[in-house]
C-alpha positions in Angstrom: -22.3 -11.8 1.3 -19.5 -10.2 1.6 -16.6 -11.6 -1.0 -13.3 -12.9 0.3 -10.6 -11.1 -1.3 -8.1 -12.7 -3.7 -4.8 -13.2 -2.7 -1.8 -12.0 -4.2 1.5 -13.6 -4.1 4.5 -11.1 -3.2 8.0 -11.6 -3.9 10.1 -10.3 -0.6 14.1 -10.5 -1.7 17.0 -9.0 0.4 18.9 -6.0 -1.1 22.7 -7.4 -2.1 24.8 -4.9 0.1 26.1 -2.5 -2.7 22.1 -1.5 -2.9 21.4 -2.0 0.5 23.9 0.4 1.3 22.9 3.0 -1.0 19.4 2.8 0.2 20.4 3.7 3.6 22.5 6.1 2.6 19.7 7.9 0.5 16.9 7.4 2.5 19.2 9.2 5.4 19.9 11.9 3.9 16.1 12.9 3.1 15.7 13.6 6.6 18.2 16.7 6.6 16.4 17.4 2.7 14.4 20.4 2.8 10.4 19.0 2.7 8.6 19.4 0.1 5.6 16.9 1.2 2.7 15.8 -1.8 -0.7 14.1 -1.0 -2.4 12.4 -3.4 -5.7 10.8 -3.0 -6.2 7.0 -4.7 -10.0 6.8 -5.3 -11.3 3.7 -5.7 -14.5 1.1 -5.6 -15.0 -1.5 -3.5 -14.6 -5.2 -5.1 -13.8 -7.2 -2.1 -14.0 -7.1 1.9 -13.2 -9.1 4.7 -15.4 -8.3 7.8 -13.0 -10.1 10.6 -15.6 -11.2 12.7 -17.6 -7.5 12.1 -14.2 -5.5 13.1 -14.4 -3.7 9.8 -15.2 0.0 10.5 -16.3 1.2 7.4 -19.6 -0.7 6.3 -18.2 -1.6 3.3 -20.5 -3.1 0.5 -19.7 -4.1 -3.2 -19.4 -1.3 -5.6 -19.2 1.6 -2.5 -16.5 4.7 -2.8 -13.2 4.9 -0.7 -10.1 6.5 -0.7 -7.0 6.5 0.1 -4.9 9.6 0.9 -1.1 9.4 0.9 1.7 11.8 1.9 5.2 11.2 0.7 8.1 13.3 0.5 9.2 14.3 -2.9 12.3 15.1 -2.5 13.2 10.9 -1.8 16.2 10.0 -4.0 16.0 6.7 -6.4 17.8 3.9 -5.2 19.4 2.4 -8.4 18.5 -0.8 -9.5 17.7 -1.9 -12.7 17.3 0.5 -16.0 13.4 1.3 -16.4 12.9 0.8 -12.4 12.6 3.7 -9.9 12.5 3.0 -5.8 11.7 5.3 -2.9 12.5 3.9 0.2 11.2 5.5 2.8 9.2 8.3 0.7 5.7 7.9 2.5 5.1 9.9 6.0 1.6 9.1 6.5 -1.8 8.0 4.6 -5.3 7.5 6.1 -8.2 5.6 4.5 -11.7 7.1 4.3 -15.1 5.3 3.6 -18.8 6.1 4.3 -17.5 9.4 6.5 -15.0 6.6 8.3 -11.3 8.2 8.7 -8.7 5.2 9.5 -5.1 6.9 10.2 -3.0 4.4 9.6 0.8 3.7 11.0 3.9 2.6 9.8 7.2 2.7 10.4 9.7 4.2 8.0 11.8 1.5 7.1 8.7 -0.5 5.9 7.3 1.7 2.8 8.1 2.5 -0.2 6.9 3.9 -3.5 8.2 2.2 -6.9 7.6 3.0 -10.6 8.4 0.9 -13.5 8.7 2.2 -17.2 8.8 -0.6 -20.1 11.0 -2.5 -17.9 11.2 -6.2 -19.7 13.3 -8.3 -21.9 12.7 -8.3 -25.7 11.6 -11.9 -27.3 10.1 -12.7 -23.8 6.6 -10.4 -23.8 6.7 -9.2 -20.7 7.3 -5.4 -20.7 5.7 -3.4 -18.0 4.3 0.0 -16.6 3.8 0.1 -12.6 3.0 2.4 -9.7 3.3 0.6 -6.5 2.7 2.0 -3.1 3.4 0.2 -0.1 3.1 0.7 3.6 3.6 -2.0 6.5 3.8 -1.5 10.0 6.1 -4.6 11.5 5.4 -4.3 14.9 2.9 -6.4 15.5 3.1 -8.2 18.9 0.5 -9.5 21.3 -2.1 -6.6 22.1 -0.7 -4.4 18.9 -2.2 -3.8 15.8 -0.4 -4.1 12.5 -2.0 -2.7 9.1 -0.5 -2.7 5.3 -1.6 -0.6 2.3 -0.8 -1.4 -1.0 -1.6 0.7 -4.0 -0.5 -1.3 -7.4 -1.0 0.1 -10.8 0.0 -2.6 -13.0 0.6 -3.3 -16.9 2.4 -6.3 -17.1 3.4 -9.1 -20.2 3.4 -7.1 -23.0 5.1 -7.6 -26.2 6.3 -4.0 -26.9 6.4 -1.2 -24.4 3.0 0.0 -23.4 1.8 3.4 -23.0 0.2 4.4 -19.7 -0.1 7.4 -17.2 4.1 6.5 -16.3 6.4 8.2 -18.4 9.7 7.5 -17.1 11.3 6.5 -13.7 10.9 9.8 -11.8 8.9 10.1 -8.8 5.3 11.4 -9.9 4.3 14.5 -7.9 0.9 15.2 -9.5 -1.9 12.9 -10.5 -1.8 10.6 -13.9 -4.1 9.3 -15.8 -4.6 5.2 -14.6 -7.1 4.2 -17.4 -4.0 2.7 -19.2 -3.1 0.2 -16.6 -5.0 -3.2 -16.6 -4.9 -4.3 -13.0 -5.7 -1.2 -10.5 -5.8 -2.6 -6.9 -5.8 -0.5 -3.8 -6.0 -2.5 -0.8 -6.1 -2.3 3.1 -5.6 -4.8 5.8 -5.2 -4.4 9.8 -4.1 -7.4 11.7 -5.3 -7.7 15.1 -6.7 -10.0 18.0 -9.4 -10.3 20.0 -9.4 -12.3 23.4 -6.5 -13.7 22.5 -7.6 -14.5 19.0 -5.6 -13.3 16.0 -8.2 -11.7 13.5 -7.7 -9.6 10.5 -10.1 -7.6 8.5 -9.3 -6.1 4.8 -10.8 -3.9 2.1 -9.8 -4.1 -1.3 -10.7 -2.0 -4.2 -10.0 -1.1 -8.2 -8.7 2.1 -8.4 -10.6 5.0 -10.8 -8.6 7.7 -10.5 -5.7 9.9 -8.7 -6.0 13.4 -7.8 -4.2 15.8 -5.8 -5.5 17.0 -1.9 -5.4 20.5 -1.6 -7.0 22.6 0.9 -7.2 20.6 3.5 -4.9 19.0 6.3 -2.7 16.3 5.1 -3.4 12.8 7.1 -1.6 13.3 10.8 1.8 11.3 10.8 2.9 9.5 13.4 0.6 7.0 15.9 2.3 4.1 18.3 4.1 2.9 16.0 4.6 5.6 13.3 7.4 7.1 11.5 10.3 7.5 13.7 12.1 10.8 14.4 15.6 11.4 12.3 17.7 10.8 15.0 16.3 6.6 15.1 15.6 6.6 11.5 19.4 5.1 11.1 18.6 2.3 13.4 15.5 1.9 12.0 17.0 1.5 8.2 19.6 -0.4 9.4 17.6 -3.6 10.8 14.8 -3.6 8.2 15.5 -1.7 5.1 16.9 -4.4 3.5 13.5 -5.2 2.1 12.6 -4.8 -1.2 9.2 -5.6 -2.8 10.3 -7.2 -6.5 7.9 -6.9 -9.2 4.9 -9.4 -9.7 7.2 -11.6 -12.4 10.4 -11.4 -10.1 13.2 -8.7 -10.4 16.4 -10.6 -10.5 18.2 -10.3 -7.4 21.4 -9.6 -8.9 24.2 -7.7 -7.0 
């Protein structure tokens, strides 16, 4: 029997005006920078899935292997926030989910994706030092007749009395695969929201990440789609509307100005 995917509470906060301005400026600058795309692969094994009434296209079974290739712009600048935290808004350009020979190319909007790197963020005396690496992509364009997608890669080692040792070293944007074994939580999840006969349905796939690797010698995931990455000319408009969304760390990064 399919297992029900566990749920996680995500804290969504508005960026304070000074940080919103920095995010807008930084992301807009990327459109004119020299492209340096990198594609990494997150390998995982299935721990839970929901078929959505038989819509899940991968034929998932517990323990089966799957992977997600995600392409990002390696020159994306950090949006300064807190010491020990690097956040790269709009870094992703494309991703695909592959399982049992079936490939699904996800769509997203440029203003609703990010990569976040956390290295020894914490408060002395509170036993909450944390290392984390997170890749998130969401298509917010859901409307009747349209589908929406969500990708979440989350490597985490939190609630430590002292700084921890993981594959993360510093808050720079990793452009090469790193060891994931030092993370106590290694989640890779993909969800599709759709409608059938006017009724909302969703299917999801959740796995435990086993490794990261660099993708070479094969085409990267295709960018675009009906709700894909907009052209640079429309980037500023999208950013002004939605780039104020920031996903906080599990304990809740303080929303300070």
